[in-house]
Residue, then its C-alpha position, 0 to 999 in steps of 0.5 A: m500500499k502506498r504511503k499517500t493512501k495510508m495517510k488518508y486512512v489515518w486522517a480518516f480515522l482521526l476525523l472519525c474520532f474527533a467527530m465521535s468525541l464531539l457528538s457524544g457531548c449531548v447524548p440523551g440520558d447525559g443529565t443536561n435535561t432534567p424533569e424541570h428543563e425538558a428536552g424540546f423540539f430542537w434537542g429532538i432534532w439533535h438526538g435523532w441525528i446522533a441516534p447511531v452514536s448514542l446506541i454505540i455509546g449506550l453499549f458501554k454506559s447504561h445511562i446513555r439512551v438513544y432517546e431522551m426520557n425528559n422530554s417535552g412530548w410531542w414536539y420532541d417526538l416530531g424533531f427526533y423522527i424528523a431527524i431519523i427519517s431525514g438522516f436515514g432517508s437521504i442516504s438513498v438520494f445519494r446512492r447510484k442505481n446499477s443502471d446509472r453506472d453503465 
């Protein structure tokens, strides 16, 4: 493997580690939201975007969940599901169909 290719993988790994550390700062269940200060619509969007990261962290820390339990109800749910659907649904928009490659 060429040195240039190896460096690309090293930089990609470092970028991934940096992004994971940034995203783990506001995961559901970290104590930011309480019954007095509930998570609202925008927290729902954020938690929907970082749901895969929260799932992985939740494997190692039992208090971290994918979904914030201290939330404002319907508005949080709406933001969460908008983010989940737009995040994972948009992946199919960028995929090329086999017939397009020819």
